[in-house]
C-alpha positions as CSV (number, residue, x, y, z in Angstrom):
1,M,4.5,14.9,-6.4
2,D,5.2,18.1,-8.3
3,G,4.8,17.7,-12.0
4,L,2.4,14.9,-11.9
5,S,-1.1,15.3,-13.3
6,G,-4.5,13.7,-13.5
7,I,-5.0,10.2,-12.4
8,M,-1.4,9.4,-11.5
9,K,-1.4,11.8,-8.6
10,Q,-3.1,8.9,-6.9
11,G,-2.0,5.7,-8.5
12,L,-3.6,2.6,-10.1
13,F,-5.2,-0.6,-8.9
14,I,-4.6,-3.6,-11.1
15,T,-7.3,-6.3,-10.9
16,G,-8.0,-9.4,-12.9
17,T,-11.0,-11.4,-14.1
18,D,-9.5,-14.4,-12.3
19,T,-6.3,-15.7,-10.8
20,D,-3.4,-16.5,-13.2
21,V,-4.6,-14.0,-15.8
22,G,-1.3,-12.2,-15.9
23,K,-1.8,-9.3,-13.4
24,T,1.9,-9.3,-12.5
25,V,3.0,-9.3,-16.2
26,V,0.8,-6.3,-16.7
27,S,1.7,-4.6,-13.5
28,R,5.4,-4.9,-14.3
29,A,4.9,-3.6,-17.8
30,I,2.8,-0.5,-16.7
31,L,5.1,0.2,-13.8
32,K,8.1,0.1,-16.1
33,Y,6.3,2.2,-18.7
34,L,5.5,4.9,-16.1
35,N,9.0,4.9,-14.6
36,D,10.7,5.0,-18.0
37,A,8.6,8.1,-18.7
38,G,9.9,9.8,-15.5
39,L,6.7,9.2,-13.5
40,R,8.2,7.5,-10.5
41,T,5.7,5.0,-9.2
42,L,6.0,2.4,-6.5
43,G,4.6,-1.1,-7.2
44,V,3.0,-3.0,-4.2
45,K,1.1,-6.2,-3.8
46,P,-0.7,-6.0,-0.5
47,V,-1.8,-9.6,-0.4
48,C,0.1,-12.5,-1.9
49,C,-0.5,-16.2,-1.5
50,G,1.4,-19.3,-2.7
51,G,4.8,-17.8,-3.7
52,R,6.4,-14.5,-3.6
53,E,7.6,-14.4,-7.2
54,D,5.1,-11.6,-8.0
55,V,6.5,-9.5,-5.3
56,T,10.1,-10.1,-6.4
57,T,9.1,-9.0,-9.9
58,L,7.6,-5.7,-8.6
59,Q,10.7,-5.2,-6.4
60,E,13.0,-5.4,-9.4
61,V,11.2,-2.6,-11.2
62,N,11.0,-0.6,-7.9
63,A,14.7,-0.9,-7.5
64,S,15.3,0.5,-11.0
65,A,13.2,3.6,-9.9
66,G,15.3,4.0,-6.7
67,F,12.9,2.4,-4.2
68,S,14.5,0.0,-1.8
69,F,11.6,-1.4,0.2
70,A,11.8,-4.9,1.5
71,A,9.3,-7.6,0.5
72,D,7.4,-7.4,3.8
73,E,6.9,-3.7,3.2
74,V,5.5,-3.9,-0.3
75,N,3.7,-7.1,0.5
76,P,2.5,-6.8,4.2
77,L,0.3,-9.9,4.0
78,F,1.9,-13.1,2.7
79,L,0.6,-16.6,3.0
80,S,2.5,-19.6,1.6
81,E,-0.7,-21.6,0.8
82,P,-2.0,-20.9,-2.8
83,A,-5.6,-20.2,-1.7
84,A,-7.8,-17.4,-0.6
85,P,-6.5,-16.1,2.8
86,I,-10.0,-16.5,4.3
87,S,-9.6,-20.3,3.9
88,I,-6.4,-20.5,5.9
89,A,-6.6,-20.6,9.7
90,G,-4.9,-17.8,11.5
91,E,-5.2,-14.2,12.5
92,L,-5.3,-11.8,9.5
93,P,-4.8,-8.0,9.7
94,E,-7.7,-5.7,9.7
95,L,-8.0,-3.5,6.6
96,P,-7.0,-0.2,8.3
97,I,-3.7,-1.8,9.4
98,L,-2.9,-2.9,5.9
99,L,-3.8,0.4,4.5
100,D,-1.6,2.2,7.0
101,A,1.3,0.0,6.1
102,L,1.0,0.8,2.4
103,T,0.2,4.5,2.5
104,S,3.1,5.2,4.9
105,L,5.7,3.9,2.5
106,T,6.0,6.9,0.1
107,D,4.4,10.1,-1.2
108,A,4.8,8.7,-4.7
109,P,1.9,7.2,-6.6
110,L,1.2,3.5,-5.9
111,L,0.6,0.8,-8.5
112,V,-1.4,-1.7,-6.4
113,E,-1.7,-5.3,-7.7
114,G,-4.6,-7.2,-6.3
115,A,-4.6,-10.9,-5.5
116,G,-6.8,-13.3,-7.5
117,G,-9.9,-11.7,-8.9
118,W,-11.9,-8.6,-7.9
119,A,-14.2,-10.3,-5.3
120,V,-11.7,-12.6,-3.5
121,P,-12.4,-12.5,0.2
122,V,-9.4,-12.0,2.4
123,S,-10.9,-12.3,5.9
124,D,-14.4,-12.3,7.4
125,S,-14.4,-8.5,7.4
126,W,-12.8,-7.5,4.1
127,G,-11.8,-8.6,0.6
128,M,-10.0,-7.3,-2.5
129,Q,-12.9,-5.0,-3.5
130,D,-12.8,-3.4,-0.1
131,L,-9.1,-2.8,-0.4
132,A,-9.6,-1.1,-3.8
133,V,-12.5,1.0,-2.5
134,A,-10.5,2.1,0.6
135,L,-7.6,3.1,-1.6
136,G,-9.9,4.9,-4.0
137,L,-7.8,4.3,-7.0
138,P,-8.9,4.0,-10.6
139,V,-8.8,0.4,-11.9
140,I,-7.2,-1.4,-14.8
141,M,-8.6,-4.9,-15.4
142,V,-6.5,-7.7,-16.8
143,V,-8.4,-10.2,-19.0
144,A,-7.1,-13.6,-19.9
145,N,-7.7,-14.1,-23.6
146,K,-9.5,-17.4,-23.6
147,L,-13.0,-19.0,-23.8
148,G,-15.1,-17.5,-21.0
149,A,-13.3,-14.1,-21.1
150,L,-16.5,-12.3,-22.1
151,N,-18.6,-13.3,-19.1
152,H,-15.8,-12.9,-16.6
153,S,-14.9,-9.4,-18.0
154,V,-18.5,-8.1,-18.1
155,L,-19.2,-9.2,-14.5
156,T,-15.9,-7.9,-13.2
157,A,-16.4,-4.5,-15.0
158,Q,-19.9,-4.2,-13.6
159,A,-18.7,-4.9,-10.0
160,I,-15.9,-2.3,-10.3
161,Q,-18.3,0.3,-11.5
162,Q,-20.9,-0.6,-8.9
163,A,-18.2,-0.1,-6.3
164,G,-17.9,3.5,-7.5
165,L,-14.4,3.3,-8.9
166,P,-13.5,4.4,-12.4
167,L,-12.5,1.5,-14.8
168,L,-9.8,3.0,-16.9
169,G,-9.7,0.1,-19.3
170,Y,-8.6,-3.5,-19.8
171,V,-5.5,-5.3,-20.9
172,L,-6.1,-8.5,-23.0
173,N,-3.5,-11.1,-22.2
174,T,-3.0,-14.3,-24.2
175,V,-1.7,-16.6,-21.4
176,A,-1.8,-19.8,-23.5
177,Q,-2.8,-21.1,-26.9
178,T,-6.0,-23.1,-26.6
179,E,-8.2,-25.2,-28.9
180,Y,-10.7,-22.3,-28.9
181,A,-9.0,-20.2,-31.5
182,H,-12.2,-18.5,-32.7
183,A,-12.9,-17.2,-29.2
184,Q,-9.4,-16.0,-28.7
185,G,-9.5,-14.3,-32.1
186,T,-12.7,-12.5,-31.5
187,N,-12.6,-11.6,-27.8
188,R,-11.0,-8.2,-28.4
189,V,-13.6,-7.1,-30.9
190,I,-16.5,-8.1,-28.7
191,L,-15.1,-6.7,-25.5
192,D,-14.7,-3.4,-27.3
193,Q,-18.4,-3.5,-28.0
194,V,-19.7,-4.6,-24.6
195,L,-17.4,-2.8,-22.2
196,D,-17.6,0.9,-21.5
197,A,-13.8,1.0,-21.2
198,P,-11.0,0.9,-23.9
199,C,-8.4,-1.8,-24.5
200,L,-5.3,-0.2,-23.1
201,A,-2.9,-2.9,-24.3
202,E,-2.5,-6.4,-25.6
203,V,0.0,-9.1,-24.5
204,P,0.5,-11.7,-27.2
205,L,1.4,-15.3,-26.5
206,G,5.0,-15.4,-25.3
207,G,5.1,-11.8,-24.0
208,G,5.7,-8.4,-25.4
209,F,3.5,-5.8,-23.8
210,V,2.2,-3.4,-26.5
211,P,0.5,-0.3,-25.0
212,S,-2.1,1.6,-27.1
213,E,-2.7,5.3,-27.3
214,P,-5.7,5.1,-24.9
215,L,-3.2,4.1,-22.2
216,R,-1.5,7.5,-22.5
217,T,-4.9,9.2,-22.5
218,V,-6.3,7.6,-19.4
219,L,-3.1,8.2,-17.4
220,Q,-3.3,11.9,-18.4
221,K,0.4,12.5,-18.5
222,P,1.8,14.4,-21.4
223,D,5.3,13.1,-20.9
224,L,4.1,9.6,-21.8
225,S,4.2,10.7,-25.4
226,E,7.9,10.2,-25.2
227,A,7.6,6.8,-23.5
228,P,8.3,3.6,-25.6
229,L,5.2,2.1,-27.0
230,D,6.5,-1.5,-27.0
231,F,9.2,-3.4,-25.3
232,V,10.0,-7.0,-24.4
233,L,8.9,-8.1,-21.0
């Protein structure tokens, strides 16, 4: 990993305030952002439930960076039912087995996309938070820009910090237009007041990931100054 610096010697963990908040949209965008800047990073989604479209999305970016890992390698635990794995009968891998499968893939940094929200249980013995803590990666939180975002964001941020992991910042993603226009229009301002973490990017309705200067700062990679600051997803 010669030439890498700061946080990206390790990688990133992408979590969300809930399911369907746009973790894969953000993971894809940040992964592409890093790889376009020459910071070769492998995207993985250790746990995936329902469909494997998220994994396919990460694989497409991985391929553009020269990685050729199969879906079962970047997604070692897949269940076809769209529900928490713990709710589905069957034997689930222990956390050390999953960790070994991920960390043996490459020496490059990993961008790890979580499943569901921060506290989703996977089995009787471990959940998403345990995976993040075991990896020891700094966290980026994806927030759906909707009514209720403030409560979900504050609670998730507190849980991340209580787990002893650095929260690098959040990405505000407008996943749908709702009748609560005032809430959607003021969430960013309030989140900046109540969270001890910067807004790293916003995703407007319809796509178009727009990173902010703090994203370069928290990743601590000087070469990111030459990376594009906006592109269409």
